[in-house]
N, C-alpha and C positions, 0 to 999 in steps of 0.2 A: 621575360623568362630568366630565372636564376642561372648563373653560369657556374660551372665547376671551378674549384680552386686551382691555382697555377702550382700544381704539384709534380713531383717526379713522375707519378703514375699517369697523370693526364698528358704530360709532355712527352712521354716515351711510348704512346700508343703506336700501333702499326699504321693508322691513317687518322686524319682529322675527324672529330666528332661532328656529325650532321644530324641535327634533331629530327626526329620523325614528326609528321604532322600532329597538331593538337585535336582533341575531340571536337567536332562541330556539329554533331547531331545527336539524338537520343538513340539508345540501343537496348535491345533485350538480349541477354547472354545467360549462360549457366553459372559462370564463376567470374566475378569482378574482383580484381586485385588492385588495392591502393598502395602504391610504392614500387618502383622499379629498381630496387636493389637486390642483394642476394636472396633475402627471403622471399620476396614477390616473384622473381624470375624462377628460382629453383621450384617454387610451388607451382607456377605455370607449367614448367616443364614436366614435373612429376604428375600433375593431374592429367596431362595430355598423354603422358606414357601409359597411364592406367586406363584412360578411356579417350582416345583420339577423336571421338565424335563430339565431345563437349565444346561448347563456344566459351572461349576464355578471353578476357580482356585485362590488360595492365594499364593503369592510369598513373603517370609520373609527372610530378609537378615541374620538373626541369628536364634533365635527360638521365636515362638509366645509368645508375651508378654515382649520381650526383652526391649522395650522402655517404655514410660511413663505409659502404661497399666499395667506393672508389678512392678512399682516403686512408685506409688502415695500414698497419705495419706489415701485412702480407704474411701473417703466420696462419697457417691452416693446422690447428692443433686440436688435440683431445682435451684441452683444458676445459674446466667447468668453473664458473664463477663463484661457487659455493664450496667450502672446504669439504674434504673427504668425511671428516668427523661429523660435520653438520648434516651431510646427506644421509649417513648411516643413522644419526640420531632421529632424523625426520621420517625416514622411509625403510630403514632396516638394512642389514648387511647384503641380503640377496638382491634387493632392488639396486643397492649401490654397485654391485658388481655388474649387473645387467647393464645399468647406464654407462658404466666405465667402459665395458667391452664394446658396446655399440659406438661410442664416441671414438674409441681407439680404431675400430674397423672402418669408421667413417672417414678417417684421414686418407687412407688408401682408396676408399670407395669414391671420394671426391676426385681423387687423381684420375681414376678410371673413367668417371663421368666427363671430366675435362678432356681427356684423350678421345673419348667416344665422340664428342662434339667438334673435335678438331680445333680446339682452342689452344693457342700458343701462350699459355700463362706462366711459363717458366717454372712449373711445378717441379720441386725436387724434395723428396722426404729425407732430409738429412738429420732429423730429430732436433732436439733443442737442449741447450746447455744453460743451466742456471749457476752462474759462477759464485763461488764464495771468494770474497776478497778481503776478509778479515777473519779472525778467529771466532768471533761471535756469529758471523754469517756461516762459517764452516760448522759450527756447533749446531747451529738451528737447522741446516740442511741435512747433516748427519741424523738429527732427531726425526726430521721429516721422513727421510728414507726408511728409518727403522720402524716408524709408525705405520708407513704405508705397508711394509712387509708384514707387520703384525695383523694388518687387515686383510692380507691374503694377496696383495699385490706382488707380482714376481720380480725377481732381480732384473729380468729382461725389460720389463715395463718401466721400472724406475730404479736407478742405482746411483751409488756414490762413486765418483771417480777421483783418484788422488791427483795432486797437482802435476805429477810427472806423466800420469795417464792422459790428463786433459791436455797437456802441452803437445802431445802427439797430434792433436786435432786442432786446438785453437789456443791462442795466448792473449791474456789481457794483463794489466798491471796488477801487482799485489796478489797474484793467484794463489789461493789456498786449496783449491779443488773444485768440484762442480757436481751438481746433481744432473743426471742425464735421462732423457725419455727419447725413445725413438718415434714417438707418435706425434710428429709435427713436421710440416713441410713449408719450405718458403715458396712464395709465389708472387706474381705481379697482379695485384688486385684489379687494377684498371683494365688490363687486357682480359682478365677473367670476366668481369661484369659486362664489358662491352661485347665480348664473344658470346656470353650467355644470352644476352638480349637477342642477338642475331639467331642463335640456335632456337630460342623460344618462337620467334616468328616463323622460322623454317617449319617448326613443328605445327603450326596452325593458329597461334595466339595472335591477337592484335595488340599492339602497343601504341598508345597515345602519349606523346611527350608534351611538355609545355602545358600540362592540364592540371590545374590546381583544384583539389576537391574542396568544396565549401560546406557540405553537409552529408552525414550518413544517416539514413533513416531505417529504423529496424523494420523487420517484416512483421506482419500480423497474420491472423487466421484468414484475412481476406485479400492481403496483398503482399507481394514479395519486397524484400529489402531493396533500397535504391541508393545510388551515389549521385549526388548533385554536384555539377561543375558549372563553370561559366559557360562552356561550349555545349552542354546537353546533359541529360539525365541518363544514367545506366541503371537498368533494373536487372536483377540476377537472382538465382536461387540461393547463392551464397556470396557474401561480400567479405573479403579477407583484408584486414588492415595490416599492412607490413611496412610500417612508417618509422620505426625505431627511434633514433634521436630526434625526429621531427614530430613525433606523436603529440607532444605537448602543445603544438601549434594548431591541432585540430579542436574544434568546440566540443567541450564536455570531457577532454582527456588530459587536462593540464596537470593532474595529479596522478596519472597512471605510471609514467615513467619520467625519471629526472634527466635531462640532457646534460651530461658530463663531458667537458671538452678534453680531448686529447690532441696533442700537437707532435708534429714530425719535422725532421730535417733530413736532408740528403747531401752527401758530398759529391764533388766531381768524380769521374772515374779514377780510380787509384792505380799506381803502377805495380807491376808484377813483384817488384822488390818489397813492397809493403806487404802483399799477400803471402810472399815467401816467409815473412817474418811472423805474421800473426795467424796464418793458417786459414781455417774456415774452407778447406777445399771440398768439404762434403756439403757446403752450403747450409751448415747448421744455424738455426736461429739461436739468439742469445739474450740473456738478461743477467742481472745479478740478484742477490737476496735482499736488497734494500726494500723499505716499506712503500716508498713512493715508486709506483710501477714504471720501469722502463723496458724497452724491447728494441731489438735491432735484427738486421739480416745483411748479408752480402748479396747484392743484386746481380743479375745476369750480366750487366756491363761493368761489374767490379766496382760498384759504389758501396758506401755504407748508407743504409737508410735506417734512421734511428728515431725513436720517438719515446713519449713518456706522458704522464700526468702532471699536474701542477697548476693548470689554469683553473681559476675559480668557477664555482657553479653561480649562475646569474639569477638574481632575484626573480621569482614568478615564473621560473622554468622558460626564461626568455631565450630564444634562438635567433641570432642575427649573424650576418656574414662577417661583421667586424670583429666578432669573438673568435673567429678562425685564426687570427693573428695576435700574438702576444709577444712583444719583444723581449720581455723578461724571461718568459719560459723558453724561447728560442736561444737566448743566450746561455741558460742553464743546461739545455740540451747539448749545445756545442761544447760547453765546458766539461760536461760529464763524458762526452765522447773522447775529448782529449785526455781526460783522466783515465779512461779505459785503455786508450791507445796513445801513449805519450809520443810515439814516433810519427803520429798523424800530422801531415802539414797541409793537407787539402783544405780549401775554403769550402763553405756551405753553398751549395749550388741552388738548392730548393728548400722552402719553408712553407709549411701548410698545416691545417688542422681541421677540426670539425667535432660535432657532438655525436657521442654514443649514448646508449639508453640503459639507464641503471634502475630496476626495480627496487621497491622498498626493502625486500628481503634478498636482493642480489640474484634471485633465481629466475631464468627465463621461463616463458610460458607459451603453450600452444593451446588455443580454445576454439571451440565451435559450438554455438548455441543454436540448436536445431529449431527452437521456437521462434526466434528472431531471424535466423539466417546469417547472423553476424559472427565472424571469426577473426582471430587475431594471432600473431605470433611475433615474438621478439623479446627484448630485455636482456641482451646478451652481455652487458657490462664489458664489451670490448673483446669477448671470445666468440665473435660471431661468424667467422669464415666457415668453420665446420659446423657449428651449432645451427646456423641458418640452413645448411644442407639437410641436417637431421630433422629440423623442425619442419621443413618442407616436405620431407617423407611423411612425417606423421599427419600434417594438414592434409595432404593428398589422400592418405588412407581414410582419414575422418570424412572427407567429402565423398569419395568414390565408393568406399566399402565400409560405411559406418557401423555396421553390425558385426564385422569380423575383427577382433582384436589382432594386432600385429606387433612384431618387434618394436616398432616406433610408437604406436598408440598406447602401449602399455609402460612407456617411460614415465617416470614420477612427475616431470614438468608438463605433462600433457594433460589437458582438462583440468587444470588447476590455476588459480589466480593469486597474484601477490596482493597483499593489502595496499590500498592507495597511500600515497605520500601524505605527510601532515600538511596543513594550510600554512601559507606563509605568515609570520616570518620563520616559523619553526623549521620548515624545510630548508631555507637558506642557512639558517644557523647550523642545523645538524650536518648537512652536506659539507659545508666549508669547514666545520669542526673536524670532520673526518680527514679532510686534506691537511689541516694544521696538525693533527695528531700524527699523520704519517710523516710529515716533515720533521716534527719534534722528535720522533723516535729515531729517525736517521741522524739528526744532529747529536743526540744524546750518544748514540753508539759510535759515532766518528770521534767525538771529543773526549768522552769518558771511558770508552773501551769497555762498556758493560751493556748487556742486552736490556733494551728499554721494555719496561712494563707497560708503558702508555699504549702500545699498540694492541694490547688486550681489549682496550675500550672500544677499538674500531669494530670488533665482533658484536659487542654489546649494542653499539650505536645503530647497526644497520640490521640487527636480528629481530625480524618481525615474522609472525606466523603467517603461512599462506591461508587463503580463504576460498 
């Protein structure tokens, strides 16, 4: 069995992880879910909330939360991985606002669901601060806020804060101001995913851990879809694939989603004097406006948990445990953290990483094919904590009440598919070219103090129509 990474989240669980038994027989159920992360577990919960009589089984290759759900930055945000303008261009302004409001409401909705299940996941909705640490970043964030307001997004939902105003909440070096949104909470993802697994079992689902899926067979007019494992076969009315960054390891799915690695570090607990200086008393999540994504939070035990992109995409969408660790990226993360907080003297206590899933057009999807009984959800490109919760609502509605449109099934990423990624080596060249462009753009802006136009190529590189 694959073991979870030695991360802050796994090391600070309330109790040790004991794997549930693996599947050792064949089963007939109503809903079979492949993947014991946020998407799979929330789907199981929501299906059973809608119809407690359904037989639901979750099949997990390792232990629940082994993948991105137990390794992420702990941002429960309303972020969507496609830009506002792109969503408006694809689906129209009304659909854009429907999706935006649904995602914003889902942040608090996630918090209520966590509370209802009695999960101590350290959920605090303090919002998120995107710092401007240069005049270029300040200008770009100002422009972003103005464009958001022009689309009808309110000052409450997204606003610019001056450096003095930001300093009352949080302080980083070279601060020029920040863009603020209240629609984000920080949480402990390990505690959430393990607590959610327990909640799903209490609701009546069966979870089999240490159970690798070897084949998914579509249903036909004469037989139901089935899932083959080493321990047995599961036949179901609906089979839901919720495998996110590990999707490419399944036969026939190598080009569906590209596994992109994101890595994290965490400090030892920091003294109160440090927090008196830098703030974050509201547990705001934070980033800045560089092109290569970074993200951080103040944890419940007063550490800095900080991550970012920068690790390369591996040829053939390969996913291996050794890719979870990259000394060069870890060193860059530590240097960036010291750059943000020059008075930081703490050592790095934890280092970990793992793959997230990136669709060709960066848009997630939720699909259910009633002719084959096969369903899938995912492709969050790193914004999956809340999106997985929303996707699960949509999936449960599609399964339990397929003929009744709901707030969730009418979202634009439901019942739509992204185009497949190109064959290699084009995929390897394209994804790593995007990484190089982001790095290049940041270097240009640091050294030349002018806004890089190379970043515009990023949107063109990954812009592919849905199908």
